[in-house]
C-alpha positions in Angstrom: 88.6 -9.0 -32.2 89.1 -6.3 -29.6 92.2 -6.8 -27.4 91.5 -6.6 -23.7 94.6 -8.3 -22.4 96.0 -5.1 -20.9 92.7 -4.1 -19.3 92.4 -5.3 -15.7 89.2 -7.2 -15.0 87.2 -5.1 -12.5 84.7 -6.4 -10.0 81.2 -6.4 -11.4 77.7 -5.7 -10.2 74.8 -8.1 -9.5 74.3 -11.1 -7.3 74.4 -14.4 -9.2 73.1 -16.6 -6.4 71.7 -15.4 -3.1 71.1 -18.0 -0.3 69.2 -17.1 2.9 68.9 -19.4 5.9 67.2 -18.8 9.2 68.4 -22.1 10.7 66.3 -24.9 12.3 65.4 -23.3 15.7 61.7 -23.6 16.6 61.6 -19.8 17.3 60.2 -17.9 14.3 62.5 -15.4 12.6 60.0 -13.5 10.6 61.9 -10.2 11.0 64.7 -11.3 8.6 62.3 -12.8 6.1 60.2 -9.6 6.1 63.4 -7.5 5.6 64.4 -9.7 2.7 61.0 -9.3 1.1 61.0 -5.6 1.5 64.5 -5.4 -0.1 63.6 -7.8 -2.9 60.5 -5.6 -3.7 63.0 -2.9 -4.8 63.9 -5.3 -7.7 67.6 -5.5 -7.0 70.0 -7.1 -9.6 69.7 -10.7 -8.2 69.8 -13.5 -10.8 68.6 -16.3 -8.4 67.6 -16.6 -4.7 66.3 -19.2 -2.3 65.4 -18.9 1.4 65.4 -21.7 4.0 62.7 -20.4 6.3 62.1 -23.2 9.0 59.1 -22.2 11.0 59.2 -18.5 9.9 57.0 -16.6 7.5 57.0 -17.6 3.9 58.7 -15.2 1.6 56.5 -13.4 -1.0 59.4 -12.6 -3.4 61.9 -15.5 -3.0 61.5 -19.3 -3.5 61.1 -20.8 0.0 61.8 -24.2 1.5 61.1 -25.2 5.1 64.3 -27.3 5.7 67.2 -28.7 3.7 69.0 -32.0 4.2 72.7 -31.7 5.1 73.9 -32.5 1.6 71.5 -29.9 0.1 72.6 -27.3 2.6 76.3 -27.8 1.7 75.5 -27.6 -2.0 73.7 -24.3 -1.5 76.7 -22.9 0.4 79.0 -24.0 -2.4 76.7 -22.6 -5.2 76.0 -19.2 -3.5 77.9 -16.0 -4.2 76.3 -14.2 -1.3 74.8 -15.7 1.9 72.5 -14.1 4.4 72.0 -16.1 7.6 71.0 -16.1 11.3 73.7 -15.9 14.0 74.1 -19.6 14.7 77.7 -20.7 15.2 77.5 -23.9 13.1 75.9 -22.0 10.1 78.6 -19.2 10.3 81.4 -21.8 10.5 79.9 -23.6 7.4 80.0 -20.3 5.5 83.6 -19.5 6.5 84.8 -23.0 5.7 83.4 -22.5 2.2 85.2 -19.2 1.7 82.1 -17.0 2.4 81.8 -13.9 4.5 78.1 -14.0 5.3 75.7 -11.1 6.0 74.4 -12.1 9.5 71.3 -11.0 11.3 71.5 -12.4 14.9 68.3 -13.6 16.5 67.4 -11.4 19.5 65.5 -12.2 22.7 63.4 -9.1 22.7 61.7 -10.2 19.5 61.1 -13.7 20.9 63.5 -15.1 18.3 65.7 -17.0 20.8 66.0 -17.8 24.5 68.6 -15.1 25.0 71.0 -12.8 23.2 73.9 -15.2 22.8 73.8 -14.9 19.0 74.3 -11.1 19.4 77.3 -11.6 21.6 78.8 -14.3 19.4 78.3 -12.2 16.2 79.8 -9.0 17.6 82.9 -11.0 18.5 83.2 -12.4 14.9 82.3 -9.0 13.3 85.2 -7.4 15.2 87.5 -9.8 13.5 86.0 -9.3 10.1 84.7 -12.9 9.9 81.1 -11.8 9.2 79.1 -8.7 8.1 76.5 -8.1 10.9 73.2 -6.2 10.5 71.0 -5.5 13.5 68.8 -3.0 11.8 66.9 -2.9 8.6 68.9 0.0 7.3 72.2 -1.9 7.9 70.7 -5.0 6.3 69.7 -3.0 3.2 73.1 -1.3 3.1 75.1 -4.6 3.1 72.9 -6.2 0.5 73.1 -3.2 -1.8 76.8 -3.2 -1.4 76.8 -6.9 -2.4 74.9 -6.0 -5.5 77.3 -3.2 -6.3 80.4 -5.3 -5.8 78.9 -8.6 -7.3 80.3 -10.6 -4.4 83.1 -10.4 -1.8 86.5 -11.9 -2.7 86.8 -15.5 -1.6 87.7 -15.4 2.1 89.9 -17.7 4.1 89.1 -18.8 7.6 92.1 -17.7 9.7 90.8 -19.5 12.7 88.8 -16.8 14.6 85.4 -18.4 13.7 86.5 -21.9 14.6 88.1 -20.8 17.9 85.1 -18.7 18.9 82.8 -21.6 18.0 84.7 -24.0 20.3 84.6 -21.5 23.1 80.9 -20.9 22.5 80.1 -24.6 22.6 82.2 -25.2 25.7 81.0 -22.4 28.0 78.5 -20.3 25.9 78.5 -16.6 26.3 80.6 -16.4 29.5 83.8 -17.2 27.6 83.1 -14.5 25.1 83.5 -11.7 27.7 82.2 -8.2 27.1 80.8 -7.3 23.7 83.5 -6.1 21.3 83.0 -2.9 19.4 82.0 -3.7 15.9 83.9 -1.9 13.1 81.8 -1.6 10.0 83.6 -3.2 7.0 82.8 -3.2 3.4 82.5 -6.6 1.6 85.4 -6.1 -0.7 87.7 -5.1 2.3 87.2 -8.2 4.4 90.1 -10.3 3.2 93.0 -8.7 1.3 94.2 -11.0 -1.5 95.9 -8.8 -4.0 99.5 -7.9 -3.6 101.5 -5.0 -4.9 104.5 -7.3 -5.6 105.6 -7.7 -9.2 103.6 -9.9 -11.5 103.9 -13.7 -11.3 105.6 -15.2 -14.4 103.8 -18.2 -15.7 104.9 -20.4 -18.6 101.7 -22.1 -19.7 102.0 -25.2 -21.9 99.1 -25.3 -24.3 98.5 -28.4 -26.3 96.2 -31.3 -27.0 96.7 -33.7 -24.0 99.1 -36.6 -24.8 101.4 -34.4 -26.8 104.5 -34.8 -24.6 104.0 -32.0 -22.1 104.9 -34.2 -19.1 108.5 -35.1 -20.2 109.0 -31.5 -21.5 107.8 -29.9 -18.2 109.9 -32.3 -16.2 113.0 -31.2 -18.1 112.1 -27.5 -17.7 111.9 -28.2 -14.0 115.6 -29.0 -14.1 116.4 -25.4 -14.8 117.3 -23.7 -11.5 114.9 -20.8 -12.2 111.8 -22.8 -13.1 109.3 -24.9 -11.1 106.9 -27.3 -12.8 103.6 -27.6 -10.9 101.9 -29.9 -13.4 98.2 -29.4 -14.2 97.0 -26.6 -11.9 93.6 -26.9 -13.4 93.1 -30.2 -11.5 94.4 -28.9 -8.1 91.1 -28.9 -6.3 89.6 -32.1 -7.7 92.6 -34.4 -7.8 94.7 -32.7 -5.1 92.6 -31.1 -2.3 89.5 -33.3 -2.7 90.8 -36.7 -3.9 94.2 -36.5 -2.3 96.0 -38.1 -5.3 99.7 -38.6 -5.4 102.0 -35.6 -6.1 104.8 -36.0 -8.6 107.1 -36.6 -5.6 105.3 -39.8 -4.8 103.6 -38.5 -1.6 99.9 -38.0 -1.4 98.9 -34.3 -1.8 98.1 -33.9 1.9 101.5 -35.4 2.9 103.6 -33.5 0.4 105.8 -31.0 2.2 105.9 -28.7 -0.8 102.1 -28.4 -1.3 101.6 -28.2 2.5 103.8 -25.1 2.6 102.0 -23.6 -0.3 98.7 -24.1 1.4 100.1 -22.7 4.6 101.3 -19.5 3.0 98.3 -19.0 0.8 95.5 -19.8 3.3 97.1 -20.7 6.6 96.6 -24.4 5.6 94.4 -26.2 3.0 91.9 -27.0 5.8 91.0 -23.3 5.8 89.5 -23.3 2.3 86.8 -25.6 0.8 88.1 -27.7 -2.1 84.5 -28.5 -3.1 83.5 -24.8 -3.2 86.6 -23.8 -5.1 85.9 -26.6 -7.6 82.4 -25.2 -8.0 83.7 -21.7 -8.4 86.3 -23.0 -10.9 83.5 -24.6 -13.0 81.9 -21.1 -13.3 85.1 -19.5 -14.5 87.2 -22.1 -16.3 85.4 -24.4 -18.6 85.5 -24.9 -22.4 81.9 -23.7 -22.6 83.0 -20.3 -21.2 85.6 -19.6 -23.9 83.3 -17.3 -25.9 82.6 -15.3 -22.8 86.3 -15.0 -21.9 87.0 -13.7 -25.4 84.5 -10.9 -25.7 85.6 -7.3 -24.8 82.9 -7.0 -22.0 82.5 -10.1 -20.0 79.0 -10.5 -18.5 78.8 -9.4 -14.9 78.0 -12.8 -13.5 80.8 -14.4 -15.4 83.2 -11.6 -14.3 82.2 -12.1 -10.7 83.2 -15.7 -10.8 86.4 -14.9 -12.7 87.4 -12.2 -10.2 86.7 -14.4 -7.2 88.4 -17.6 -8.6 91.2 -15.6 -10.2 92.1 -14.0 -6.8 92.5 -17.5 -5.3 94.6 -18.7 -8.2 96.9 -15.7 -7.9 97.3 -16.3 -4.2 98.3 -19.9 -4.8 100.8 -19.0 -7.6 102.4 -16.4 -5.4 102.8 -18.9 -2.6 104.4 -21.4 -5.1 107.0 -18.9 -6.0 107.8 -18.2 -2.3 108.0 -21.9 -1.4 110.0 -23.0 -4.5 112.4 -20.0 -4.5 112.1 -20.1 -8.3 111.2 -17.2 -10.7 109.0 -18.8 -13.3 106.1 -21.3 -12.8 105.4 -24.0 -15.5 101.8 -24.9 -15.7 100.9 -27.9 -17.9 97.1 -27.5 -17.7 96.8 -27.3 -21.5 93.2 -26.2 -21.4 92.4 -23.2 -23.7 89.9 -21.9 -21.1 92.6 -21.9 -18.4 95.0 -19.9 -20.5 92.2 -17.4 -21.2 91.4 -17.1 -17.5 95.1 -16.6 -16.6 95.2 -13.9 -19.3 92.5 -12.0 -17.5 94.3 -11.8 -14.2 96.2 -8.6 -13.6 98.7 -10.4 -11.3 99.9 -12.8 -13.9 102.7 -12.4 -16.5 101.5 -15.1 -18.9 103.5 -16.6 -21.7 102.2 -19.6 -23.7 104.3 -22.4 -25.0 102.3 -24.0 -27.8 103.3 -27.6 -28.1 102.3 -29.5 -31.3 102.5 -33.3 -31.9 101.6 -35.3 -35.0 97.8 -35.9 -34.6 98.2 -39.6 -35.5 100.6 -40.0 -32.6 98.2 -38.1 -30.3 95.2 -40.3 -31.4 97.2 -43.5 -30.9 98.1 -42.4 -27.3 94.5 -41.7 -26.6 93.5 -45.1 -27.8 95.6 -46.9 -25.1 94.4 -48.0 -21.7 96.8 -46.5 -19.2 96.5 -47.0 -15.5 96.5 -44.0 -13.1 98.6 -45.1 -10.1 98.3 -41.7 -8.5 94.7 -42.5 -7.5 95.0 -44.2 -4.2 92.8 -47.1 -3.0 91.2 -47.9 -6.4 92.0 -48.9 -9.9 91.5 -46.1 -12.4 92.6 -45.6 -16.0 93.2 -42.5 -18.1 90.4 -41.6 -20.4 90.3 -42.9 -24.0 88.7 -41.2 -27.0 87.9 -42.1 -30.5 90.5 -41.0 -33.0 88.0 -38.9 -35.0 87.2 -36.9 -31.9 90.9 -36.5 -31.2 91.4 -35.2 -34.7 88.7 -32.5 -34.1 90.2 -31.6 -30.8 93.7 -31.4 -32.4 92.3 -28.8 -34.9 90.5 -26.8 -32.2 93.3 -26.7 -29.6 96.1 -25.8 -32.1 94.0 -23.2 -33.8 93.2 -21.6 -30.5 96.8 -21.6 -29.2 98.2 -20.5 -32.6 96.1 -17.3 -32.3 96.8 -16.6 -28.7 99.4 -14.0 -29.6 96.6 -12.0 -31.3 95.1 -11.5 -27.9 98.4 -10.0 -26.7 99.8 -13.1 -25.1 103.4 -13.8 -25.9 103.5 -17.2 -27.6 106.1 -19.5 -29.1 105.5 -22.8 -30.9 107.5 -26.0 -30.9 106.9 -29.4 -32.4 107.2 -32.5 -30.1 109.2 -34.2 -32.8 111.7 -31.4 -33.0 112.1 -31.4 -29.3 112.8 -35.1 -29.2 115.3 -34.8 -32.0 117.2 -31.8 -30.6 116.3 -31.6 -26.9 119.1 -29.3 -25.7 118.5 -26.8 -28.5 114.7 -26.8 -28.1 115.0 -26.4 -24.3 117.3 -23.4 -24.7 114.8 -21.8 -27.1 112.1 -22.2 -24.4 114.3 -20.9 -21.6 115.1 -17.8 -23.6 111.4 -17.3 -24.3 110.6 -17.7 -20.6 113.3 -15.1 -19.7 115.7 -17.5 -17.8 119.3 -18.5 -18.3 119.6 -21.3 -20.9 120.9 -24.6 -19.4 120.0 -27.1 -22.2 123.5 -28.2 -22.8 124.1 -28.9 -19.1 121.3 -31.4 -19.0 122.5 -33.9 -21.6 125.9 -35.5 -21.3 127.4 -38.9 -21.6 125.5 -40.3 -18.7 121.7 -40.8 -18.8 119.8 -37.9 -17.2 118.0 -38.7 -13.9 115.3 -36.2 -13.1 115.2 -34.5 -9.7 112.2 -34.6 -7.4 109.1 -32.7 -8.8 105.8 -31.7 -7.4 103.4 -31.8 -10.3 100.0 -31.8 -8.8 98.5 -33.8 -11.7 99.4 -35.1 -15.1 100.5 -38.2 -17.0 101.4 -41.1 -14.8 105.0 -41.1 -16.2 105.6 -38.1 -13.9 105.9 -40.6 -11.1 108.7 -42.6 -12.8 112.2 -42.3 -11.5 113.8 -43.8 -14.6 116.6 -42.3 -16.7 115.3 -40.0 -19.3 115.2 -41.6 -22.7 114.1 -39.3 -25.6 113.2 -40.9 -28.9 110.7 -40.3 -31.7 107.5 -42.3 -31.0 106.0 -43.4 -34.3 104.3 -46.5 -33.0 101.1 -45.0 -34.4 102.3 -46.1 -37.9 101.9 -49.8 -36.8 99.6 -49.7 -33.8 96.8 -47.4 -35.0 94.3 -49.0 -37.3 94.9 -47.8 -40.9 91.3 -46.6 -41.3 91.7 -44.6 -38.1 95.0 -43.1 -39.4 93.3 -42.1 -42.6 90.4 -40.6 -40.7 92.6 -38.5 -38.4 94.6 -37.3 -41.5 91.5 -36.2 -43.3 90.1 -34.4 -40.2 93.3 -32.6 -39.4 94.3 -32.1 -43.1 93.6 -28.3 -43.1 96.4 -27.7 -40.6 98.9 -30.6 -41.2 100.9 -28.5 -43.7 101.1 -25.6 -41.3 103.1 -27.8 -38.9 105.0 -29.7 -41.6 103.3 -33.1 -41.1 102.7 -35.4 -44.0 99.2 -36.2 -45.2 100.4 -39.5 -46.5 99.9 -42.4 -44.1 
């Protein structure tokens, strides 16, 4: 397999999803639809497109709908990689809140597209701040769309407040408050919002394992090192943190956690300036198990690469903010997913090292068979997922095979067994600290008195991260009595090809 770990992932060409909306005004906006049709007739590299046309002419080259319900409209904004729209303030604000810098064609009075030129005034103000890409001529419209094809899509943008402030002023007193028209400076899509930084790479220690292998207690102990910060499962940041507002490891809800609040402030000016729903949608395009083959090939498809570049830039931004807020030098991410590790490997800003954590598959299967409440979910009763032992056996094989071969992709990797960690915690932790490039402090953690963990800010993970009990490490072999003998035997047979590799007995 060709190693591409050292090759930066470049922005790619083609538009994966183009969404065009003329709004709901009764005035026709045929001009923009005709421009779109003329451009589409050139057969640009656009994988999918849809236009919401209202009362305007029906497109000959793009699927058209008259109007969309609010939920459908939001879904289109979240799915789109490039948006073309009219100059309505609400539409533009919806784009910006979803991290989109739209290509905007303002309606003009002289074409009988609106009652006056307030959209032109409003759009020129926003274009001067780089909030939108404005096109008042067909040539400019074609130029911006061709640039979008060339670049694939702009980087995910963050609303720094200009659009929202201008919208409030616009709604209060219309054009009068906007003053004279601002001179519009032409900007290229990729230059709208700088995300990349020239600062040194971000050190990330990624714990790769089958879930329920002991990563929670291990990462909590790593967090006790003065140079490391455990953020839990970053892969669930959008769904469980930003959207669902679950409890952070500190016991506060995500929105009330001071640590994550500061991270959002530094990264985006506040979490309210970026759409959790859109980021989760973008994440699903770049970080899912089904995408693993695409993340491994030497030349990622352009549409996959577009999503990876966009989402990766946001992840890098968050990780850099975490370092600044924590004051630490190494981030511990317990996401465990193979796809997440492969995504991080692609990002030029990340110095990735993988800690491959292995636990006896019978113990993992027994843990997955238990019904465990999730107290971090507020206002409802939820339990952690359960899975059949046979499926866990297959997952154990796949995860461990993948992480065991991560070093072949150029990713520094070290392997530890959960059982060895529990038996010799100080020695194992020092091994990990040295691998991560920080000062070993394992001996300082364990003394005569039980160890009480300090406050942590894991965004997601096993519910035990919320416990404030003394740390008690012991070998957990309850699977020998709790797991049905037939299921023990099944797991042993399924995982047999790799049990010897990690020195686990086949006898149960």
